N, C-alpha and C positions, 0 to 999 in steps of 0.2 A: 472277727474275733470277739470274745466276750469283753464286756466293759471292765476295765481295771478297777480293783477294789478302791483305790484312792480317788476315783472320779465319781463315786456315788454320792456326791456332796449333800444336797438338801433333800432330794426326793426320797432317798433310801431311809434317812432318819425319820422323815415324816411317815413313810409307809410302815416303819417299824413301830408305829404307835406313839411317837413322840412329837407332838406338835411343838414341843419346846425346841425343836431344831431351829425354829425361827427365833433367834435371839434379837428381838426387835427393840431397839432403843428409841427413846423419844416417841414411843407409840407407833413408830414405823421403822422401816429398814434403813433409816437414815439418821443423821445427826440432828440435834435440836434446831428448831427453826431459826434461832438467833445466830447460828454458826455461819450463815451466809452462803454464798454461791460455791464455796469450796467443798460442799458436801459431796460425798461419794459413797458407794457401797462396795462391799467385797464379800466373796464367799471364802470361808476358811474352814479347815478341819480342826476340831478341838478334841484331843484324845481319840477315843473310838467313835465319838459322835460327830456329826456335822452341825455347824451352826451358821446362821446368817448374821453377820455382824455389821455394825454401822460405824463408819469412821468419817471424820471431817477434818479438813485442813485447818489447824489453828494457827495463831500468829507465830507460835514457836515451831510449827511444823510437826508436832507430835500428834499421833492419832488420838482421837477423843471418842470414847464410847458414850452413847447417849444415856440419859439418866433414868428413863422410865422402865425399862425392860427388866423383868425378873431373871435371876440366874437360870441357866438351862435346866439344871436338875429339878428345879421346883415345878417344871411343867411335864415331867416324865409321864405322869398319869394321864396326860392329855388336857385339852382345854374345853371347859364346859361353861355355857352361859347361864346354867341353872334354869329354873322355871321362869316362864314369862311373868313379869310382875303384874299384880292386880292394881291398875292405875287408871286415872281418867284418860279418855282418848286424847292423844296429844293434839290432834287437829281440832277437836271440839273445844278444847281448853282455850285455844287462842284464835278461834274462828273469827271473832270480831276484829282483832288486829290484822289478820290475814286479809279480810275483806277490805279494810282501809288501804292496805298496801296494794292490793289488786286494783282498787278503784283509782288510786293515784297514778299507777303505771298506765292504766287505760286512758285517763285524761291526758297524760303526757303524750301517749301515742296518737290519740285523736288530734291533739293540737299540732303535732309534727306532720301528720298526714293530711290535715285539712288544707294546708297550703298547696299540696300537690294533688288535690282531689280531681281537678280538671284533667290532669294527665292520666290519672288512674281510670277515669271514666272513658277517656278517649281510647285507652289501650283495650278496655273491655269491648268497646264497640268495633274495634279493628280486629277482633278475633281472639282477644284474651280469653283464657280458659276459666273464667269465673270472676266474680266481683267480691268474694269473701275475703277482702284484704285484712279485715279485723282478726281473722283467724291466724294471720301471720304471727301474732304475739301470743297465741295460745300454745300450750304444750301438754302432752299426755300425762305428765306427772302431777301429783299433788305438790303444793308449795311447802315441801317438808323442810327445806333449808331455812327459810325465814321462820318457820315454826320453831325450829331448834334454837335459833338466836333469841327469840322472845321467851321461850321456856327457860333457857339458860339464865337470862336476866332475872327471871322470877326466882330461880333456884339460888341465885347469888344475892338476892335482895335482903337477906336477913342481916341484923346487926352483927351477928357472929362472924359473917364473912367480911363485912366492912371493917371490923376490928382487927383483922389480920394485917392490914396495911395502914400506915399512918396517913391520915387525911382522906381515906377512902370513904365512899358512901354507897348507897344503893343505886344501881343504874337508873338513869332518868328515862322515862317512857318515850319521850320524843327522840332522844338519842338512839334508843334501842330500835325503834321503828325505822329510823333512818338507816341504821346498819343492816337491818333485815331487808329493807328495800334495796340497798346496795348489793347485797348478796344475790337477791332475786334478779336484779337487772343484769349482773355479770353472768349468772347462769343462763339467763334467757338469751343474752348475746352469744354465748358459746353455742347454744343449741341452734341458733339461726346460722351461725358460721358453719356448723357441722352439716347443714343441708345444702351447701354449695356443691354443684354437680360438676362432673367431668364432661368433656365434650361428647363422649359416647354414651352417657347415662340417659335413661328415659326421663321425660318430664314428670311422670307421676311419682318419681322418687324424690322430687324436690319439695319446696314449700309453696305457700300461696303466691309468692311473687313469680315463681316459674309458671304456675297455672294461669296467673293473671295475664302475663305478657306472652305466654306461649313460646318462650325462647329461653334456652339455657343461658346464653350470654347475658341477656337483659335481666333475667331472674337472679343470676349470680351477682351482678352489679348492685342490684337493690339489696340483696342479702348482705353483702359486705358493708354497704353504707348503713343499713339498718342496725346490724350488729355493732358497728363502730359508734353509731349514735347512742345506743344504750350504754356502751362502755363509757362514753364521754359524760353521759348524765350521771353515771355512778361516780365518776371522778369529781364532778362538780358537787354532788351531794356529800361526798366524803370531806371536801374542803369546807363545806358549810358547817361542819361540826367544830371547826376551829381547834382541832387537836392534831398537832403535828405527828404524834405517834400513830394515830388512827390513819392519817393520810399515808404514812409510810407503810402501814400494814396493808391497806387496800392496794397500794401500788405493787407491793410484793405479791399479793394474790393475783393481780392482773398479769404480772410478769410470768408467774408460774402457769397460769391458764394458757397463755399464749405459747409458752415454750412447749407445754404438753401437746397442744394442737399442732404446732409446727412439726414436732417429732413424729406424730402420726402421719402427716402428709409427706414428709421427706423420704426419699429412697433410703433403704437401709445400707449404709456404707460401712459402719463398723460391725464387728461380729456381735450379733444380738445375744442377749442373755436374759435370764430371769430377773437379775438385778435391774437391768435397764427397763424391763416392763414394770417392775414395782416402782421405780423412780418416776416413770411416766404416769402411772396410776396415781401416785402421790401428787404430781403436778395437776392432773386433770380433775381429780376427785377429792383429794385431801386438803390441799392448801387453801382453797377458797373458804371452806367451812372452818378451818383452823383459824384463819385470819379474822373471819367474822366473829367467832367466839372470843378470840383474843381482844378484838376491838371493844366488845362489851365490857370486859374487865378494865381496859384502858380508860374508857369514858367514865367509869366509876371511880377513877383515881388510883387504881392499882398500878404499880410500876411494871415496866416491861419484864424485869427479872424477878417479880414477886411470885410467891407460891400460887396465889389465886390466878394470876395471868397464865402461869405455866399449866395449871389444871385445865383452864378453859381451852388453851391451845392444844393440849394433848387430847382432850375429849373430842374436839372438832376434827382434828387430824385423823384420829382412829375411826371415828364414825364415818367420815368421808371416804377413807380407804376401804372400810367394810362395804360401803355402798358400791364403790367403783369396781372393786374386784368381782363382786357378785353380779353387777350389771354387765360387766364385760363378758362374763360367762354366758349370760342370757343372749347377748348379741352374737357371740361365737356360735352357740348352738342354733340360733335362728338362721344365721348365714349358711351354716353347714347343712341344715335341713333344706334350705332353699336350693342349694347346689345339688343335693341328692335328688330332689324332686325334678329338677331340670334334666339331670342325667337319665333318670328313669323314664321320663316322658319322651325324650328325644333319641334315646339309644336305638329304638326300632325304626327310626326314619331313614330313608335312603342315603341322606347326606351325613348321617351320624350326628353327634352332639357338636354344636357350634358354640364356642366359648367367646365371650367378649373379653377385651383386655382386662386383666386383673381379676377376672371372675373366679379363676381357680385359687387365687391368692387370698381373696376376701375372707373365707371362713377361718383359716388357721394361721396364716403367715405371721401376723403380729400378736397372736393370741397367747394368753398366759399359759394354758395347758401345753401348747407346743414347746414353749421355752422352758417350762418345768420339765417336760420329758427330755429336752435336749441336755439336761444335766446328767442323764443316764445314757442317752443315745446321741453322741456328738454330731452324727451326720445330719441331725435335724437343724443344727445351727446353720449349715450350708443352705438348707431348704428355706429357713427363715430369712436368710439374707438375699438369695436370688429369686425366691418364689418357686411355684410348682410348675413343672413342665407337662404333667399329664394328670388325669383323674386317678389313675392307678397309684401315682405317687401321693396324692392326697389321702387315699384310703390307707396306704401303708403308714403314712404319718399318723393317721387317726388310730390305726392298730397299735402303734408304739405308744401313743397317748393312753390308750386303754390298758396296755400291758403294765404300765407303772401307775395306773389309777391317778393320772395327773389332774383330772377334773376334781376329784375328791381332795387331792392335795391343795388345789387352789381354794376350794371351799374351806379347808382347815385354816389356810392363811387368813381368809376373810374372818373366820370365827376367832382367830387369835387377835386380830385388830378389834373385833367387837368386844372381846374380853378386856382388852386394855382400855377401851372407851368406858366400859362399866366400872373398871377399877378407878379411873379418874373421877367418875361421879361420886365415888365413896368419900372423896375429900370434902364434899359439900354437905351441909346439914340435911337431914331427912325432911322431905317436903313432897307435896303432890307434884310439883313441877319436876323435881328430880326423878320421881317414879315415872312420870310421863316421858322424860328423856330416855330413861332406861328402856321403856317400851318401844321408843323409836329405834333404838339400837337393834332390838329384836326384829322390827319391821325391815330394817335395812339388810339384815342377815338372811331373811327368808329367800329361798332359792329363786322363786319367781317374783319376789317383792310385790305381791298383789295389793298390799295395804298402802303402797305408794303410788298406785295407778288411779287416775281420776275415773276411768271407765268402770271401776269396781265399786263405786259409791253411788248411792241414789241422789236425786236432786236435793233431798233433805240432809245429805251428808252421812247417811248410814251405810256401813260397809256391807256389801252383798257377798257373803262368803261362798255360797253355793255357786254363784256365777263365776267367781274368781277361780275356785278349785276346778270347776268343769272346764274352764278355758285353759288352765295350766295343764290339766290331764290330756285334753284334746291335742294340744300342741306337742306334748311329749309323745303321745301315741302316733301322731302323724310323722314326727321326725324318725321314730323307731321303724315304722313301716317303710318309710322312704329309704332308710339305710339298708334294711334287709333286702329290699328290691334291688337297690343299686349294687350291693355286694353280690347278689345272685346273678345279675347281668354280667358283672365283671368276672366272676368265678366260673361262668358257664364253660368257657374253653378249658379252664384248669380242671374242672370236674370231669369234663369229657375226656381229656387226655390222661388224667392221673390214674384212672381205673383200668383202662383198656380191656380187651376181651379176656385176656388171661386173668385179670383181677376179678372180673365178673364170674369166670369159671371157678376160681378159688373160693369166692363167696358161696357158690352153690355146693361145691364139694364139701367144704369144711362145715357148712350148716347141716348138711345131711349126716356127716360123720358124728357130730356132737349130739345130734338128736334132740336135746332139750334146749329150746330156743333161749329161755331165760338165762340158763347157765352159760350158754355160748355168748350171749350179749355181755354178761358180766365179765367173763374171762377175756373176751376180745377187747372190751373197753379198758381193762387193766393193761393189756399189752400195748394198746394205742397210747395210753397215758405214759407208760414207761418209755415208749419211743419218742413222745413229745419231750419228756425230760432229757433224754439222751441228746436229742437234736439241739435243744437250748444250750446244754453244756458244751456241745461240740461246736456249734456255729455262732453262739452268742445270743443275747437277748433281743437283738435287732434282726434276727433271722427272718427272711420273707416267709409268708404262709406257704407258698408253693414248695419251697425247700423242705419245710417240715412235713408237708403232705406227702411228698415223694419219699421221705425217710420213713414215715409210718407205713406206707404201702409196700416198702421193701421188707419191713420187719414183721408185719402182721398179715393175717390171712384175709381179713375183710377190708374192702375198699372204704376209705373215709372221705367225706366231702370237705371242701375248702372251708365252708362255714363252720363245721364241727371242729376242724383243725384249729381255726382261729380262736374259737371259744375255749378249747383246751389250752391253747397257747397262752391266752390272756390269764387264765386261772393259774397256770403253772408259774408264769413269770411273777405275778403278784405274790404268790407264795414264796418263791425264791427271794424276792426283794425283802419280804417281811422277815425272813430268817437270815438274810445276808449270805445266801448261797451263791457261790461262783464256780466251784469245782466239785468233783466227786468226793474229794476229801471233806469238804464242808458238809455234804450229806451224811457221810460216815460219822462226823463229829456230832451232827444234830441227832442222829439215831442213838449214839452213845449217851447223849444228854437226855434221852427220853422224849425228844420232840416228835410230834406226829409228822410222818413223812408224806401224808396226803393232804392236798389243799381241801379246805372245808367243803367246797362245792363238789369235789370228787367223792368225798366221803358220803355226802347226802345221796348222790346218785347210786353209789355202790350199795347203800343200804336199801 
């Protein structure tokens, strides 16, 4: 049956053009960072609109909405970041400081590994898969988080900012570099922990430790110990600042990071939801940078509850959320393309496609777009909890994601956080550092985030735009090609059975009677679209492609393929969601109000 009007919570409001549906307090969908572990999130309806609100448990038990989010109505026109600022390259501006931090971490790693050099050498001679253990501490991203910490300190260094808090001063360079190093150590530790393999994973999916020892078990042990070592160094470094508030802030960031990683690794026991995904993204991506920026203000003498500290905290949180949501979309799309390629390559083999454990679940199960789509299609919550049982189920879930334009919805959420990050910067005096920070927000919001990847920079530090764009376009084209091929394989049976000999005969007869092919195509296309609309209203927006295809072929003379059916289905449902269509009566009201009853994509084809 169709989805009830009251369940169209967030996705419908955002598809209707109002990114304001996300009433994000505190720069995220959660309470202020000072509210503690009682923070939780909820979805609620407000009037005719839906909004995502944040509440936290206070001492009195009353809900507390966070302080930074603008009223819903103020975002009705959508969220725009404006033009990219003309500013100094953020990485070039702080390149000297970043080199110091990198050199210090390298010396620390060399010192720690030197004592175990004999063991490493022995492992290599006994069949280890390489000796590049120094690459263990390398990562593909630019060190953009330490750069943000250093730039924020520069932006807060004016007397005007110091005057806002009694006894405050400009942040000290040594303290700032220590905080930047702490942030980098913690992020690097998380990256190493992320490469821990399952028993059935291939070694080439792991890190340098797995290649060195040629063993999943040994590589995992080294990875755990190395990550923990970096976290311990970060804790020692935070204590050396002799500032209790900073120590507490770093400890809070560490707790959030670990909670976020544990949530990803644990089986899904509770009903998954978009709120839980956002909370997890906050833990994994927002809290570390938020606490790092907060620590800059604290070391400069600003109180925990001061305006300057709140601005630093809000900026870091929203920039981190922007990055994490966008990065997660990249990972989701890459995993999905990888699965499609596997299915396409192995579908013609005698044994069919052989899936490893969790291989079907990896692309979509915990992904933001799936949980976004689940606000409209509740059956996806069950899939997100138990995992996928077949590739056909994966493709149907992807179809539902496309129907409600969930990927675009998640990008709009990322853009909303980016807007809040830019708004927080407006509280600081105008400066080159502030402009560079604004530029970094734009970097984090880019779909493929090419300016945050080391591979897209020359040895001299110049961004190679053509290489980045070509790489991004090639990946997108490859993913699209793989999906088309996989869907064609899956729909082969459906296409063969849906048309039958009588359908082919009808095609020939009707084509001959109409005489004019162009006119026939236009009229038949309109009949098919009307049948698609009728099927959606009859069976609901989660209707399988095969059901709609059968409905079209009963109503129209020409046979239609499953691929064409799905394309029309996605366009029709996105149009219905935008206008709030649930019943035939809604269409009549839309017509009476002068609304166009054809999706834009259909209009362009009809023309």
